[in-house]
C-alpha positions as CSV (number, residue, x, y, z in Angstrom):
1,M,-37.4,-15.6,-14.0
2,P,-34.0,-14.3,-12.0
3,S,-33.8,-11.1,-10.4
4,L,-31.5,-8.5,-12.0
5,H,-29.3,-8.7,-9.0
6,E,-28.9,-13.1,-9.8
7,I,-28.0,-12.1,-13.1
8,Q,-25.4,-9.8,-12.4
9,C,-24.1,-12.4,-9.8
10,R,-23.8,-14.8,-12.1
11,F,-22.2,-12.8,-14.5
12,A,-19.3,-11.6,-12.3
13,R,-19.0,-15.4,-12.0
14,A,-18.9,-16.4,-15.7
15,V,-16.6,-13.7,-15.9
16,L,-14.5,-15.0,-13.3
17,E,-14.8,-18.6,-14.8
18,Q,-16.3,-19.7,-11.9
19,D,-20.1,-20.8,-13.5
20,P,-20.5,-19.5,-17.0
21,A,-23.0,-22.2,-18.1
22,A,-25.8,-20.4,-15.6
23,L,-25.4,-17.3,-18.1
24,F,-25.9,-18.4,-21.4
25,D,-29.8,-18.5,-21.5
26,H,-29.6,-15.0,-20.3
27,I,-27.2,-13.9,-23.3
28,V,-28.9,-12.2,-26.6
29,G,-28.1,-14.3,-29.5
30,G,-25.9,-12.3,-32.1
31,A,-23.3,-12.6,-34.9
32,M,-21.8,-15.4,-32.6
33,D,-22.9,-17.7,-29.8
34,A,-23.6,-17.0,-26.2
35,Q,-20.3,-19.2,-25.1
36,R,-17.8,-17.5,-27.5
37,S,-19.4,-14.0,-26.5
38,L,-18.8,-14.3,-23.2
39,G,-15.3,-15.5,-23.6
40,I,-14.3,-12.8,-25.7
41,Y,-15.1,-10.6,-22.5
42,A,-14.4,-12.6,-19.7
43,G,-10.9,-12.4,-21.7
44,N,-10.6,-8.9,-21.6
45,V,-11.5,-8.3,-18.0
46,R,-9.0,-11.0,-16.8
47,H,-6.2,-9.4,-19.4
48,N,-6.9,-6.1,-17.7
49,L,-7.0,-6.7,-14.1
50,C,-3.7,-8.7,-14.5
51,E,-2.5,-5.9,-16.6
52,A,-3.1,-3.7,-13.9
53,L,-1.2,-5.7,-11.4
54,R,1.7,-6.0,-13.2
55,A,2.0,-2.4,-13.5
56,V,1.8,-2.2,-9.6
57,F,4.5,-5.3,-8.9
58,P,6.6,-4.7,-11.4
59,V,9.2,-6.2,-9.3
60,I,7.5,-9.0,-8.3
61,E,6.8,-9.9,-12.0
62,R,10.6,-9.7,-12.0
63,L,11.5,-11.7,-9.2
64,V,9.2,-15.0,-10.3
65,G,9.4,-14.3,-14.1
66,E,6.5,-13.6,-16.2
67,P,4.8,-16.8,-16.5
68,F,4.9,-17.6,-13.1
69,F,3.6,-13.9,-12.4
70,D,0.7,-14.7,-15.3
71,A,-0.3,-17.8,-13.8
72,T,-0.5,-16.4,-10.3
73,A,-2.5,-12.8,-10.9
74,G,-5.3,-15.6,-13.0
75,R,-5.0,-17.2,-9.6
76,Y,-5.6,-14.0,-7.7
77,I,-8.4,-12.8,-9.9
78,R,-10.7,-15.6,-9.4
79,A,-9.8,-15.6,-5.4
80,C,-10.3,-12.1,-4.7
81,P,-12.0,-10.3,-7.4
82,S,-12.3,-6.7,-7.5
83,T,-14.3,-5.2,-5.1
84,S,-14.2,-1.3,-6.6
85,G,-15.0,0.4,-9.8
86,D,-11.4,2.1,-9.5
87,I,-8.6,-0.5,-11.4
88,Q,-5.9,1.5,-9.1
89,R,-7.2,-0.5,-5.7
90,F,-7.6,-3.4,-7.2
91,G,-4.1,-5.7,-5.8
92,K,-4.8,-4.3,-2.3
93,S,-4.7,-8.2,-1.0
94,F,-2.2,-9.7,-3.3
95,P,0.5,-9.4,-0.9
96,D,-1.4,-11.6,1.6
97,F,-2.4,-13.4,-1.3
98,L,1.4,-14.3,-2.0
99,A,2.2,-15.2,1.6
100,Q,-0.2,-17.8,1.5
101,F,0.4,-18.8,-2.1
102,G,1.8,-22.7,-1.6
103,P,3.8,-22.3,-4.9
104,A,5.4,-18.9,-4.1
105,A,6.3,-20.3,-0.6
106,G,9.9,-21.0,-1.8
107,V,10.7,-17.2,-1.8
108,R,9.9,-16.3,1.9
109,Y,10.5,-12.2,1.4
110,L,8.1,-11.8,-2.0
111,P,4.8,-10.9,0.4
112,D,6.8,-8.3,1.7
113,V,8.5,-7.1,-1.8
114,A,4.8,-6.7,-2.8
115,R,3.4,-4.6,0.1
116,L,6.3,-2.0,-0.6
117,E,5.4,-2.0,-4.1
118,W,1.4,-1.4,-3.1
119,L,2.2,1.2,-0.7
120,T,4.6,3.1,-3.4
121,H,1.2,2.7,-5.5
122,E,-0.7,3.9,-3.1
123,V,1.1,7.0,-1.7
124,F,1.4,8.0,-5.2
125,H,-2.2,8.0,-5.5
126,A,-2.8,9.2,-2.1
127,A,-4.3,13.0,-1.4
128,D,-2.5,16.0,-1.0
129,A,-1.8,17.8,2.4
130,E,0.0,21.2,2.8
131,P,3.0,21.7,4.9
132,L,2.4,22.6,8.7
133,A,1.8,26.7,8.7
134,L,4.2,28.2,10.6
135,K,2.2,30.4,12.7
136,R,0.8,27.1,14.0
137,L,4.5,25.9,14.9
138,G,4.8,28.0,18.5
139,A,1.8,26.0,20.1
140,L,3.5,23.3,19.5
141,A,5.7,24.1,22.7
142,E,2.7,25.0,24.8
143,A,0.5,21.7,23.9
144,D,0.5,19.3,27.0
145,A,2.8,16.2,25.3
146,A,-0.1,13.6,27.3
147,C,-2.4,14.7,24.5
148,L,-0.7,16.3,21.7
149,R,-1.4,14.1,18.4
150,L,1.0,14.7,15.8
151,K,-0.8,13.6,11.9
152,L,1.5,12.3,9.4
153,N,0.7,13.2,5.9
154,P,-1.8,11.0,3.6
155,A,0.7,10.7,1.7
156,C,3.0,8.5,3.8
157,R,2.8,5.0,4.7
158,L,5.0,2.4,7.3
159,L,6.2,-0.8,6.7
160,A,8.6,-3.0,8.4
161,S,10.1,-6.2,7.3
162,P,12.6,-8.7,8.9
163,F,14.0,-9.1,5.1
164,P,16.4,-6.0,3.3
165,V,13.5,-5.4,1.2
166,L,14.4,-2.1,-0.1
167,H,17.6,-3.6,-1.2
168,I,15.6,-5.7,-3.1
169,W,13.6,-3.8,-4.3
170,Q,16.2,-1.4,-5.4
171,A,18.2,-3.9,-7.3
172,N,15.4,-4.9,-9.4
173,Q,14.5,-1.5,-10.7
174,P,14.4,-0.6,-14.8
175,D,17.7,1.2,-14.6
176,H,19.7,-1.8,-12.5
177,A,20.3,-4.5,-15.7
178,D,22.5,-7.0,-14.2
179,A,21.6,-10.1,-11.4
180,I,22.3,-8.7,-7.8
181,E,22.6,-12.0,-5.3
182,I,19.8,-11.5,-2.2
183,D,20.7,-12.8,1.2
184,A,17.4,-12.7,2.8
185,D,19.2,-13.3,6.2
186,S,21.2,-10.3,6.0
187,G,19.1,-8.0,8.0
188,G,15.5,-6.6,8.1
189,D,14.1,-2.9,7.2
190,W,12.3,-0.1,8.7
191,L,10.6,1.8,6.0
192,L,8.9,5.4,5.5
193,V,7.2,5.6,1.9
194,R,6.2,9.1,1.3
195,R,6.1,11.4,-1.7
196,S,7.9,14.8,-2.3
197,G,5.9,16.6,-5.4
198,F,4.6,13.5,-7.6
199,V,7.8,11.4,-6.6
200,V,7.4,8.9,-4.3
201,E,10.4,8.2,-2.3
202,V,11.1,5.2,0.2
203,Q,13.1,6.3,3.2
204,S,15.2,3.9,5.5
205,L,14.8,4.6,9.1
206,N,16.2,3.5,12.4
207,V,14.0,1.6,14.8
208,G,13.4,4.5,16.9
209,E,12.1,6.5,14.0
210,Y,9.8,3.6,13.2
211,A,8.9,3.4,16.6
212,M,8.0,6.8,16.7
213,L,6.0,6.9,13.8
214,D,4.6,3.8,13.7
215,A,2.5,4.9,17.5
216,L,1.9,8.4,15.6
217,D,0.6,6.9,13.0
218,G,-1.5,4.6,15.1
219,G,-3.2,7.5,17.1
220,A,-1.1,7.7,19.8
221,A,-0.6,10.8,21.8
222,L,3.3,12.5,21.8
223,E,4.3,11.3,24.9
224,P,3.1,7.2,24.8
225,A,4.8,7.8,21.3
226,Y,8.1,9.0,22.4
227,Q,7.8,6.5,25.2
228,R,7.2,3.7,22.7
229,A,10.5,4.9,20.6
230,L,12.7,5.7,23.8
231,Q,12.1,1.7,24.5
232,A,13.0,0.6,20.8
233,A,16.2,3.5,20.9
234,P,17.0,4.6,24.2
235,G,18.7,7.9,23.5
236,F,16.4,8.8,21.3
237,A,16.1,12.7,20.3
238,L,12.6,14.1,20.1
239,A,13.3,17.6,19.3
240,D,15.5,16.7,16.2
241,F,12.7,14.4,14.7
242,I,10.2,16.8,15.6
243,Q,11.5,19.2,13.3
244,R,12.9,17.1,10.7
245,R,9.9,15.6,10.0
246,I,8.2,18.7,10.1
247,L,10.3,20.1,7.7
248,D,9.9,17.4,5.5
249,A,5.9,17.8,5.3
250,T,6.1,14.0,6.8
251,I,4.4,15.6,9.9
252,T,1.6,17.9,8.2
253,D,-0.8,18.2,11.5
254,F,-1.8,18.2,14.9
255,D,-4.4,18.0,17.4
256,A,-3.9,19.4,21.1
257,C,-6.1,19.8,24.4
258,A,-4.0,23.0,25.6
259,A,-6.1,26.2,25.8
260,G,-5.5,28.9,23.5
261,L,-3.6,26.6,20.9
262,I,-4.2,27.6,17.0
263,P,-6.6,25.8,15.1
264,A,-5.7,23.9,12.0
265,P,-7.3,25.7,8.8
266,G,-11.0,24.9,9.1
267,R,-11.5,24.1,12.3
268,S,-13.7,26.3,14.9
């Protein structure tokens, strides 16, 4: 007699059409046979997962067409089954799947467009963060830049692509009815995806801003992050950058090692 865990594993494989016959003996008969019962359930699961992908990646569907999208989604569902009970998390690896999916190889920018779509989805569901408190701003001037760490809003993501993914994404929104010619070799993008209230925004960055934000997002202290920005864009204006990104709540917190600085709320 197989254990409960073994039966559950067989059930998962059966739902993904990997070995349905192995489960038939464990399904209690009723008005219909085991094969038909399992087929209906498995079909509903796959349909719901496909619709979840469609909701997150509408631009990908528009670019490749519904039949191709459905076939690709079916392959992805079987190859990369969900590992979470939260369907909102399903699809994170879809861009990487597209990058190695042979039938999609002719559309070189497809994986990065999918990455942008996933980031907009992720940002929409990200945690809220309070703007940086005014009483803490004065502490920034006293901090040691070698160990001051500016922290990005949790509802922010970054994307760099060699393709014009922002233009492609914008051109395939529902309010753009007419087809627009896409030149995949017209230049790449450095993007900030952020949420303002309940609205997700995609901002185009220059290379210096992207280098700075990417370094901060990776945990770099202010001084090395600034050096990275200067390497990417000589003349990068640090003070202006910090002011703008605090005002628009891209930067919402900081850690500093200088004595006497005001800690973040809830910190000792």
